[in-house]
C-alpha positions as CSV (number, residue, x, y, z in Angstrom):
1,M,0.0,0.0,0.0
2,K,1.2,3.5,-0.9
3,V,2.2,5.9,1.9
4,R,-0.4,8.3,0.6
5,N,-3.2,5.7,1.0
6,K,-1.9,4.9,4.5
7,L,-2.0,8.5,5.5
8,Y,-5.5,8.9,3.9
9,I,-6.8,6.0,6.0
10,S,-5.3,7.3,9.2
11,A,-6.7,10.7,8.5
12,G,-10.1,9.2,7.5
13,V,-10.5,7.3,10.8
14,S,-9.6,10.5,12.7
15,I,-12.1,12.5,10.8
16,A,-14.9,9.9,11.2
17,L,-14.3,9.9,15.0
18,I,-14.4,13.7,15.0
19,V,-17.6,13.7,13.0
20,I,-19.3,11.1,15.4
21,L,-18.2,13.2,18.4
22,S,-19.5,16.4,16.8
23,S,-22.8,14.7,16.0
24,L,-23.2,13.4,19.5
25,V,-22.4,16.9,20.9
26,L,-24.9,18.4,18.6
27,V,-27.7,15.9,19.5
28,T,-27.0,16.2,23.2
29,S,-27.0,20.0,22.9
30,G,-30.3,19.9,21.1
31,R,-31.9,17.8,23.8
32,V,-30.5,20.0,26.6
33,A,-31.7,23.1,24.8
34,Q,-35.2,21.5,24.2
35,G,-35.4,20.5,27.9
36,N,-34.4,23.9,29.1
37,E,-36.9,25.5,26.8
38,K,-39.7,23.2,28.1
39,H,-38.7,23.9,31.7
40,E,-38.7,27.7,31.1
41,L,-42.2,27.4,29.4
42,L,-43.7,25.5,32.3
43,D,-42.1,27.8,34.8
44,N,-43.7,30.8,33.0
45,V,-47.1,29.0,33.0
46,R,-46.9,28.4,36.7
47,T,-46.0,32.0,37.3
48,G,-48.8,33.2,35.1
49,V,-51.4,31.1,36.9
50,S,-50.2,32.3,40.3
51,E,-50.5,35.9,39.1
52,L,-54.1,35.2,37.9
53,D,-55.0,33.9,41.4
54,L,-53.8,37.1,43.0
55,V,-55.8,39.2,40.6
56,T,-58.8,37.0,41.2
57,Y,-58.6,37.6,45.0
58,D,-58.4,41.4,44.4
59,Y,-61.4,41.2,42.2
60,L,-63.4,39.2,44.7
61,L,-62.6,41.8,47.4
62,H,-63.3,44.9,45.4
63,H,-65.3,43.9,42.4
64,E,-63.7,46.7,40.4
65,E,-63.8,46.8,36.6
66,R,-60.0,47.6,36.7
67,M,-59.3,44.3,38.4
68,E,-61.4,42.5,35.8
69,Q,-59.5,44.1,32.9
70,Q,-56.1,43.2,34.6
71,W,-57.3,39.6,35.0
72,Y,-58.1,39.3,31.3
73,L,-54.7,40.8,30.4
74,K,-52.9,38.2,32.5
75,Y,-55.1,35.5,31.1
76,S,-54.3,36.7,27.5
77,S,-50.6,36.7,28.3
78,L,-50.8,33.2,29.6
79,G,-52.6,32.1,26.4
80,D,-49.8,33.6,24.3
81,I,-47.3,31.5,26.3
82,L,-49.3,28.3,25.7
83,E,-49.7,29.1,22.0
84,K,-45.9,29.4,21.5
85,S,-45.3,26.0,23.1
86,V,-44.9,22.8,21.1
87,E,-47.9,20.5,21.0
88,E,-47.1,17.9,23.7
89,E,-49.3,15.4,25.5
90,E,-48.2,16.8,28.9
91,L,-49.6,20.3,28.0
92,I,-53.1,19.0,26.9
93,S,-54.5,19.0,30.4
94,I,-53.0,22.5,31.1
95,R,-54.5,23.9,28.0
96,A,-57.9,22.4,28.9
97,D,-57.7,23.9,32.5
98,Y,-56.7,27.2,30.9
99,T,-60.0,27.2,28.9
100,V,-61.9,26.2,32.0
101,L,-60.3,29.1,33.9
102,G,-61.6,31.6,31.3
103,D,-65.1,30.2,31.4
104,L,-65.3,30.1,35.3
105,F,-64.0,33.7,35.6
106,S,-66.5,34.8,33.0
107,Q,-69.3,33.2,35.1
108,V,-67.9,34.8,38.2
109,T,-68.0,38.3,36.7
110,T,-71.5,37.7,35.3
111,N,-72.8,36.4,38.7
112,S,-71.2,39.4,40.4
113,E,-73.0,41.8,38.2
114,E,-76.3,39.9,38.9
115,I,-75.7,40.2,42.7
116,Q,-75.2,44.0,42.3
117,K,-78.3,44.2,40.2
118,L,-80.4,42.3,42.8
119,T,-79.1,44.5,45.5
120,Q,-80.0,47.6,43.7
121,E,-83.5,46.3,42.9
122,E,-83.9,45.3,46.6
123,A,-84.7,41.7,45.6
124,S,-85.6,39.1,48.2
125,Q,-82.8,37.9,50.5
126,E,-83.4,34.4,49.2
127,K,-82.4,35.4,45.6
128,I,-79.4,37.3,46.8
129,D,-78.2,34.4,49.0
130,A,-78.7,32.0,46.1
131,A,-76.5,34.3,43.9
132,I,-73.8,34.6,46.6
133,G,-73.8,30.8,47.0
134,L,-73.3,30.3,43.3
135,E,-70.4,32.8,43.3
136,E,-68.7,30.9,46.2
137,R,-69.0,27.7,44.2
138,L,-67.6,29.2,41.0
139,V,-64.7,30.8,42.9
140,A,-64.0,27.5,44.6
141,Q,-63.9,25.7,41.2
142,L,-61.8,28.6,39.8
143,L,-59.2,28.2,42.6
144,I,-59.2,24.4,42.3
145,T,-58.6,24.6,38.6
146,S,-55.8,27.2,39.1
147,Q,-54.1,24.9,41.6
148,S,-54.4,22.0,39.2
149,V,-52.6,24.0,36.5
150,I,-49.9,25.0,38.9
151,T,-49.4,21.5,40.1
152,D,-49.2,20.1,36.6
153,A,-46.8,22.8,35.4
154,S,-44.5,22.2,38.5
155,R,-44.5,18.5,37.9
156,L,-43.7,18.8,34.2
157,A,-41.0,21.4,34.9
158,E,-39.3,19.0,37.3
159,E,-39.5,16.2,34.7
160,A,-38.0,18.5,32.0
161,L,-35.2,19.5,34.3
162,A,-34.5,15.8,35.0
163,E,-34.3,15.1,31.3
164,V,-31.8,17.9,30.9
165,V,-29.6,16.5,33.6
166,E,-29.8,13.0,32.1
167,A,-28.9,14.3,28.7
168,Q,-25.9,16.1,30.0
169,R,-24.7,13.0,31.8
170,L,-25.1,10.8,28.8
171,A,-23.2,13.5,26.7
172,V,-20.3,13.5,29.1
173,I,-20.0,9.7,29.2
174,S,-20.3,9.4,25.4
175,T,-17.8,12.1,24.8
176,L,-15.2,10.5,27.1
177,I,-15.7,7.1,25.5
178,L,-15.3,8.6,22.0
179,M,-12.3,10.7,22.9
180,I,-10.6,7.6,24.4
181,S,-11.4,5.6,21.4
182,M,-10.2,8.3,19.0
183,A,-6.9,8.7,21.0
184,I,-6.3,4.9,20.8
185,T,-7.1,4.8,17.1
186,V,-5.0,7.8,16.1
187,T,-2.1,6.6,18.2
188,T,-2.2,3.1,16.7
189,S,-2.6,4.3,13.1
190,S,0.2,6.9,13.6
191,L,2.6,4.3,14.9
192,L,1.8,2.0,12.0
193,V,2.3,4.7,9.4
194,A,5.4,6.0,11.1
195,R,6.9,2.6,11.1
196,S,6.3,2.1,7.4
197,I,7.8,5.5,6.6
198,S,10.6,6.1,9.2
199,R,12.7,3.0,8.2
200,P,12.8,3.8,4.5
201,L,13.5,7.5,5.3
202,N,16.4,6.5,7.5
203,K,17.8,4.4,4.6
204,L,17.3,7.4,2.2
205,T,19.1,9.7,4.7
206,K,22.1,7.4,5.1
207,G,22.2,6.9,1.4
208,A,22.2,10.7,0.8
209,E,25.1,11.1,3.3
210,I,27.1,8.4,1.5
211,I,26.5,9.9,-1.9
212,G,27.2,13.4,-0.5
213,R,30.6,12.2,0.4
214,G,31.3,11.4,-3.2
215,D,30.4,7.7,-3.5
216,L,28.1,8.0,-6.5
217,E,28.1,4.2,-7.0
218,H,26.2,3.6,-3.7
219,K,22.6,2.3,-4.2
220,V,19.7,2.8,-1.8
221,K,17.9,-0.5,-1.3
222,I,14.2,0.0,-0.4
223,Q,11.7,-2.7,-1.4
224,G,8.2,-1.7,-2.1
225,K,6.0,0.0,-4.6
226,D,5.0,3.0,-2.5
227,E,6.3,6.5,-2.9
228,L,9.4,5.8,-0.8
229,G,10.3,2.9,-3.1
230,Q,9.8,5.0,-6.1
231,L,11.9,7.8,-4.5
232,A,14.7,5.3,-3.9
233,T,14.5,4.2,-7.5
234,S,14.6,7.8,-8.7
235,F,17.5,8.4,-6.2
236,N,19.5,5.6,-7.7
237,Q,18.7,6.8,-11.2
238,M,19.9,10.3,-10.2
239,T,23.3,8.9,-9.0
240,E,23.7,7.1,-12.3
241,N,23.0,10.3,-14.2
242,L,25.5,12.1,-11.9
243,L,28.1,9.5,-12.7
244,E,27.5,10.1,-16.4
245,D,27.5,13.9,-16.0
246,R,30.8,13.7,-14.0
247,S,32.4,11.7,-16.7
248,G,31.1,14.1,-19.4
249,R,32.3,17.0,-17.3
250,E,35.7,15.5,-16.9
251,R,35.9,15.1,-20.7
252,A,34.6,18.6,-21.2
253,E,37.2,20.0,-18.7
254,H,39.9,18.1,-20.6
255,D,38.7,19.5,-23.9
256,L,38.4,23.0,-22.4
257,G,42.0,22.7,-21.1
258,E,43.1,21.8,-24.6
259,R,41.2,24.7,-26.2
260,V,42.7,27.1,-23.6
261,K,46.2,25.9,-24.5
262,E,45.4,26.5,-28.2
263,L,44.0,29.9,-27.4
264,I,47.0,30.8,-25.3
265,C,49.2,29.7,-28.2
266,L,47.2,31.8,-30.7
267,Y,47.2,34.8,-28.3
268,G,50.9,34.6,-27.8
269,V,51.5,34.5,-31.6
270,S,49.1,37.4,-32.1
271,Q,50.9,39.4,-29.5
272,L,54.2,38.8,-31.2
273,T,52.9,39.6,-34.7
274,A,51.3,42.8,-33.3
275,Q,54.7,44.2,-32.3
276,T,55.7,47.0,-34.7
277,D,59.2,47.6,-33.4
278,A,60.4,43.9,-33.5
279,N,62.0,42.5,-36.6
280,L,60.7,39.4,-38.4
281,D,63.4,37.0,-37.2
282,E,62.7,37.8,-33.5
283,I,58.9,37.2,-34.1
284,L,59.5,33.8,-35.8
285,K,61.9,32.7,-33.1
286,G,59.2,33.5,-30.5
287,T,56.5,31.8,-32.5
288,V,58.3,28.5,-32.9
289,S,58.8,28.3,-29.1
290,L,55.0,28.8,-28.6
291,I,53.9,25.9,-30.8
292,P,54.7,22.8,-28.6
293,P,52.7,24.1,-25.5
294,G,49.6,24.4,-27.7
295,W,49.6,20.8,-28.7
296,Q,48.0,17.9,-26.7
297,Y,51.3,16.3,-25.9
298,P,53.8,19.3,-25.5
299,D,56.6,17.1,-24.0
300,V,57.0,15.1,-27.1
301,T,56.2,17.9,-29.6
302,C,58.8,19.9,-31.7
303,A,58.4,22.4,-34.5
304,K,60.2,24.2,-37.3
305,I,59.4,27.4,-39.3
306,T,61.0,27.8,-42.7
307,L,61.0,31.2,-44.4
308,A,63.0,31.6,-47.7
309,D,66.5,30.3,-46.8
310,K,66.1,30.7,-43.0
311,E,65.0,28.0,-40.5
312,F,63.7,28.5,-36.9
313,K,63.6,25.3,-34.7
314,T,62.7,24.3,-31.2
315,D,65.6,23.0,-29.1
316,N,64.3,19.4,-29.2
317,F,63.6,19.4,-32.9
318,K,63.9,16.0,-34.7
319,T,62.1,14.7,-37.7
320,T,59.9,11.6,-37.2
321,R,57.2,9.9,-39.2
322,W,54.5,11.7,-37.2
323,K,54.5,15.0,-39.0
324,Q,52.1,17.8,-39.8
325,S,53.0,20.6,-42.2
326,T,51.3,23.7,-43.5
327,D,52.5,26.3,-46.1
328,I,52.8,30.0,-45.3
329,N,51.2,31.9,-48.2
330,V,51.3,35.6,-48.9
331,Q,48.8,36.7,-51.6
332,G,48.6,33.2,-52.9
333,D,52.3,32.6,-53.2
334,K,54.2,30.2,-50.9
335,E,56.8,32.0,-48.8
336,G,57.6,29.3,-46.3
337,S,56.1,26.5,-44.1
338,I,55.5,25.3,-40.5
339,E,56.3,21.7,-39.6
340,V,55.2,20.0,-36.3
341,Y,56.5,16.6,-35.2
342,Y,55.6,14.1,-32.5
343,L,58.8,12.5,-31.2
344,E,56.8,9.3,-30.3
345,E,53.4,7.9,-31.2
346,K,51.2,9.2,-28.5
347,P,47.7,9.6,-30.1
348,E,45.7,6.7,-31.5
349,I,46.2,6.0,-35.2
350,A,42.6,7.0,-35.9
351,E,43.4,10.6,-34.9
352,G,45.7,10.9,-37.8
353,P,47.9,11.1,-35.5
354,F,47.1,14.8,-35.0
355,L,43.8,16.0,-33.7
356,E,41.5,18.1,-35.9
357,E,41.8,21.1,-33.4
358,E,45.6,20.9,-33.8
359,R,45.4,21.0,-37.5
360,N,43.1,24.1,-37.2
361,L,45.7,25.6,-34.8
362,I,48.6,25.3,-37.2
363,D,46.5,26.7,-40.0
364,G,45.7,29.7,-37.9
365,I,49.3,30.3,-37.0
366,T,50.3,30.1,-40.7
367,K,47.6,32.7,-41.6
368,M,48.8,35.1,-38.9
369,L,52.4,34.7,-40.1
370,G,51.3,35.2,-43.7
371,N,49.6,38.4,-42.7
372,L,52.6,39.5,-40.7
373,I,55.0,39.0,-43.7
374,E,52.6,40.9,-45.9
375,R,52.3,43.7,-43.4
376,K,56.1,44.0,-43.1
377,R,56.4,44.3,-46.8
378,V,53.6,47.0,-46.9
379,Q,55.4,48.8,-44.1
380,K,58.6,48.9,-46.2
381,E,56.7,50.2,-49.1
382,L,55.0,52.8,-46.9
383,E,58.4,53.9,-45.6
384,K,59.6,54.5,-49.1
385,H,56.4,56.4,-49.9
386,R,56.7,58.4,-46.7
387,E,60.3,59.5,-47.6
388,H,59.0,60.5,-51.0
389,L,56.0,62.2,-49.5
390,E,58.3,64.2,-47.2
391,E,60.2,65.4,-50.2
392,L,56.9,66.4,-51.9
393,V,55.8,68.2,-48.8
394,D,59.0,70.2,-48.6
395,E,58.5,71.2,-52.3
396,R,54.8,72.1,-51.7
397,T,55.7,74.0,-48.6
398,K,58.2,76.1,-50.6
399,E,55.6,76.7,-53.3
400,V,53.0,77.7,-50.7
401,Q,55.4,80.1,-49.1
402,E,56.2,81.6,-52.5
403,A,52.4,81.8,-53.2
404,N,51.8,83.5,-49.8
405,T,54.5,86.0,-50.6
406,E,52.9,86.7,-54.0
407,L,49.5,86.9,-52.3
408,A,50.7,89.4,-49.8
409,A,52.0,91.5,-52.6
410,V,48.7,91.2,-54.4
411,N,46.9,92.2,-51.2
412,K,49.1,95.3,-50.9
413,E,48.4,96.2,-54.5
414,L,44.7,95.6,-53.8
415,E,44.8,97.9,-50.8
416,A,46.6,100.5,-52.9
417,F,44.0,100.2,-55.6
418,S,41.2,100.5,-53.0
419,Y,42.9,103.6,-51.7
420,S,43.2,105.0,-55.2
421,V,39.5,104.2,-55.9
422,S,38.4,105.7,-52.6
423,H,40.4,109.0,-53.0
424,D,41.5,109.6,-56.6
425,L,38.3,108.5,-58.4
426,R,35.8,110.1,-56.0
427,A,37.2,113.7,-56.5
428,P,36.6,113.8,-60.3
429,L,33.2,112.2,-60.0
430,R,32.2,114.8,-57.4
431,S,33.5,117.5,-59.7
432,I,31.5,116.2,-62.6
433,D,28.3,115.9,-60.5
434,G,28.9,119.3,-58.9
435,F,29.6,121.3,-62.1
436,S,26.7,119.7,-63.9
437,Q,24.4,120.7,-61.0
438,V,25.8,124.3,-61.2
439,L,25.1,124.5,-64.9
440,I,21.5,123.3,-64.4
441,E,20.8,125.7,-61.5
442,D,22.8,128.8,-62.6
443,Y,22.3,128.8,-66.3
444,P,18.8,127.5,-66.9
445,D,18.0,130.2,-69.4
446,R,21.0,129.4,-71.6
447,L,20.1,125.6,-71.8
448,D,17.3,124.1,-73.7
449,E,15.5,121.1,-72.5
450,Q,17.7,118.7,-74.4
451,G,20.8,120.3,-72.8
452,K,19.3,120.0,-69.3
453,D,18.4,116.3,-70.0
454,Y,22.1,115.6,-71.0
455,L,23.3,117.3,-67.8
456,N,20.9,115.2,-65.7
457,R,22.1,112.1,-67.4
458,V,25.7,113.1,-66.7
459,R,24.8,113.6,-63.0
460,S,22.9,110.3,-62.8
461,A,25.8,108.4,-64.4
462,S,28.4,110.0,-62.0
463,Q,26.3,109.3,-59.0
464,R,25.8,105.7,-60.1
465,M,29.5,105.4,-60.7
466,A,30.2,106.7,-57.1
467,Q,27.7,104.2,-55.7
468,L,29.3,101.4,-57.7
469,I,32.7,102.4,-56.3
470,D,31.3,102.3,-52.8
471,D,29.8,98.9,-53.3
472,M,33.1,97.5,-54.7
473,L,34.9,98.8,-51.7
474,N,32.4,97.3,-49.4
475,L,32.7,93.9,-51.2
476,S,36.5,94.1,-50.8
477,R,36.2,94.9,-47.1
478,V,33.9,92.0,-46.6
479,T,36.5,89.6,-48.0
480,R,39.5,91.1,-46.1
481,S,38.1,92.4,-42.8
482,E,38.9,90.5,-39.6
483,M,36.0,88.6,-38.1
484,K,35.1,88.8,-34.4
485,P,32.9,85.8,-33.5
486,E,30.2,86.2,-30.9
487,T,26.5,85.3,-30.3
488,V,24.4,87.5,-32.5
489,D,20.6,88.2,-32.1
490,L,19.5,88.0,-35.7
491,S,15.9,88.9,-34.8
492,A,17.0,92.2,-33.1
493,L,19.2,93.1,-36.2
494,A,16.2,92.4,-38.5
495,Q,13.9,94.6,-36.3
496,T,16.5,97.5,-36.5
497,V,16.7,97.2,-40.4
498,V,12.9,97.1,-40.7
499,A,12.5,100.2,-38.5
500,E,14.8,102.1,-40.8
501,F,12.7,101.1,-43.9
502,K,9.5,102.2,-42.3
503,E,11.0,105.5,-41.3
504,R,12.3,106.1,-44.8
505,Q,9.0,105.2,-46.6
506,P,6.1,105.4,-44.0
507,E,3.5,105.5,-46.8
508,R,4.2,101.8,-47.9
509,Q,1.8,99.1,-46.7
510,V,4.2,96.2,-45.8
511,E,3.5,93.5,-43.2
512,F,6.7,92.3,-41.5
513,I,6.8,88.9,-39.7
514,I,10.0,88.4,-37.8
515,T,10.5,85.3,-35.6
516,E,11.7,86.1,-32.1
517,G,14.8,84.6,-30.5
518,L,16.8,83.8,-33.7
519,V,20.5,83.7,-32.7
520,A,23.7,82.6,-34.4
521,N,27.4,82.6,-33.9
522,G,29.4,85.1,-36.1
523,D,30.6,88.6,-36.7
524,Q,27.8,91.0,-35.8
525,R,28.8,93.7,-38.3
526,L,29.0,91.3,-41.2
527,L,25.8,89.5,-40.3
528,G,24.0,92.8,-40.0
529,A,25.2,93.8,-43.5
530,M,24.1,90.5,-44.8
531,L,20.6,90.8,-43.3
532,E,20.3,94.4,-44.4
533,N,21.0,93.4,-48.1
534,L,18.5,90.5,-48.0
535,L,15.7,92.6,-46.4
536,E,16.5,95.6,-48.6
537,N,16.1,93.3,-51.7
538,A,12.7,92.1,-50.4
539,W,11.7,95.8,-49.6
540,K,12.8,96.9,-53.1
541,F,11.2,94.1,-55.1
542,T,7.8,94.4,-53.4
543,S,7.6,98.2,-54.1
544,T,5.5,97.7,-57.2
545,H,2.7,96.0,-55.2
546,P,0.1,98.1,-53.2
547,S,0.6,95.9,-50.2
548,A,3.3,93.3,-49.4
549,R,4.4,90.7,-46.9
550,I,8.0,90.1,-45.8
551,E,9.0,87.3,-43.4
552,F,12.2,86.4,-41.6
553,G,12.3,83.0,-39.9
554,V,13.9,79.6,-39.5
555,T,13.1,76.1,-40.8
556,Q,14.8,72.7,-41.1
557,V,16.4,71.7,-44.4
558,E,17.9,68.2,-44.6
559,G,18.0,68.1,-40.8
560,K,19.9,71.4,-40.5
561,E,18.8,74.8,-39.1
562,T,18.2,77.1,-42.0
563,F,17.2,80.8,-41.9
564,F,15.1,82.4,-44.7
565,V,13.9,85.8,-45.9
566,R,10.6,85.5,-47.9
567,D,8.6,88.1,-49.8
568,D,5.6,88.1,-52.1
569,G,7.1,90.6,-54.6
570,V,7.9,90.3,-58.3
571,G,10.0,87.1,-57.9
572,F,12.3,85.8,-60.6
573,D,12.7,83.1,-63.2
574,M,14.5,80.0,-61.7
575,T,16.2,79.6,-65.1
576,Y,18.5,82.5,-64.1
577,A,19.0,81.5,-60.4
578,D,22.7,80.8,-61.0
579,K,23.3,84.5,-61.8
580,L,21.7,85.9,-58.6
581,F,24.9,85.9,-56.5
582,G,27.4,87.0,-59.2
583,A,28.9,90.5,-58.9
584,F,27.2,93.1,-61.2
585,Q,24.6,90.6,-62.3
586,R,21.0,91.9,-62.6
587,L,17.8,90.1,-63.5
588,H,15.7,93.3,-63.9
589,A,16.3,96.5,-65.8
590,L,17.8,99.5,-64.0
591,S,14.8,101.5,-65.0
592,E,12.6,99.1,-63.1
593,F,14.6,98.7,-59.8
594,P,17.7,100.7,-58.9
595,G,20.9,99.0,-57.7
596,T,24.4,98.0,-58.7
597,G,24.2,94.2,-58.6
598,I,26.7,93.9,-55.7
599,G,24.3,93.2,-52.8
600,L,23.7,89.5,-53.2
601,A,27.4,88.9,-54.0
602,T,28.2,90.6,-50.7
603,V,25.6,88.3,-49.0
604,Q,27.2,85.2,-50.5
605,R,30.7,86.1,-49.4
606,I,29.6,86.9,-45.8
607,I,27.7,83.5,-45.6
608,H,30.8,81.7,-47.0
609,R,33.1,83.4,-44.5
610,H,30.7,82.0,-41.8
611,G,31.0,78.4,-43.1
612,G,27.5,78.3,-44.5
613,R,25.7,78.4,-47.9
614,V,23.0,80.5,-49.5
615,W,20.5,79.8,-52.3
616,A,17.2,81.2,-53.5
617,E,13.9,79.9,-54.8
618,G,11.3,82.0,-56.6
619,E,8.6,82.4,-59.3
620,V,7.7,85.4,-61.4
621,E,5.1,87.6,-59.6
622,K,4.8,85.1,-56.8
623,G,7.7,86.2,-54.7
624,A,11.1,84.9,-53.7
625,T,12.7,83.1,-50.7
626,F,16.4,83.3,-49.9
627,Y,17.7,80.5,-47.6
628,F,21.0,80.6,-45.8
629,T,22.8,78.5,-43.2
630,L,25.6,79.4,-40.7
631,Q,28.2,77.2,-39.1
632,S,27.1,76.4,-35.5
């Protein structure tokens, strides 16, 4: 029988005894409660009848209506008590006497009223005495009936109390008997179960201690088909599995040790080949000494590396019939070889005699040496190229120095030219403009309309020439001036430029939208000039429209922060977009829009000096947008 079934039986017997004991207690408790209830009922009946007797005496003494009402109240209360009681044979006589009591008291009250009536009518004494005699007989019967009820109730109450006592006694005796039986049964079943469990458990415990000390061949011998027998079988199976696992682990540890030796060998060779300051012979000597420790039998292993006409051998080198050899190839050409020998036949013949891992190891070493040889050759080539490169650098340095000298001379000439333009050319232009104005103002009567028109054209050309010179000088300064990088508030610069436009031409209806908080790193003076040129372009090319809209903001183009100036003016044809930023290039006639064609060229040079780029998009009569980026 299984341990589980034994435990179930033991537990079942205990539960059955507990159920029987509980049932007995419940039955006995019910009987005791029923007896107590009956005793209490009868005691209430006895008390109620006694109270009726007292009220009866009061009524007979005083014949008051209040006493009569009180009697009926007591009588009704006693009736309620009898109605709530269970129908029992013992209470039949009491209920009958209760009815008789009601009838007798009703007759007594009726007779009492008759006596009072006879007395008031002054009837004969004989009639009055007859009525009084009837009353005495009725009262006697009433009292006798009341005493009978009290006697029966007392007797029944005593019997109920005796039943309660007897039930309690039987309950105590039965409980003791059942508890003793339960104790004996539980003790016996526990001993039997413990005996069938403890011995096998002791065997299992001792077996576990023996196995824990390392004796995995020990077997736990427990006969039986119960759980403990199955546990012993599983325990023995576990020790067999552990034996197999230990054998496999030992094999794995041995294989791991071999792989570690191979990795150490490869790591050592890689460290040697990674040395840039060591020559090839030193690396090959170190490599040949690392080969035997990487093989399974290092004590009987020797090696030789051959490269061109040089050989590198271990101290114990000797050729035998147990040989493994692999070529060292560089770009497909054989440059040498590695030979490994066993001095005696250690491995089994089936292994070749070398293991597959050892064949992979020697292949790995030859690849590293091949890479090393190729790298050494490349290094020699690089040294040659480096020497040649140094010569080229020296030549280019001299050329750059000469070019810098020439550039410095050109810059001086440019500065001299700028000075000449600024001073020598301005004076004649001012003279031409001034004398032409004098002729127009002082000699108007000597000039006809055509003459005045010629002089106005001369003045306009001289003024345009002066403006062109100023723009050229500004463009030159943009290229040569020193930059002072700082954080620049572009929004504030744009607001300043817009305020000047509105002050200059307050009559124009132009809506400006300037994004707040636009900042960039750069030269504030140059960025201010750049923004002024872009906004002035938008202001100029929207002048032909009755109302206009100019916007300065920022967007993302290809993931980079990009600023823009957008207007809804005359726009331009994208076919000529490549000419926008050239010096002196114009897409509109001078008669349509004034200007020298230098502004956007200046913008482009400022943006390039800040490491950014600028471009434009537009459409005729639909406006233009100029985009620019700045190096962050």
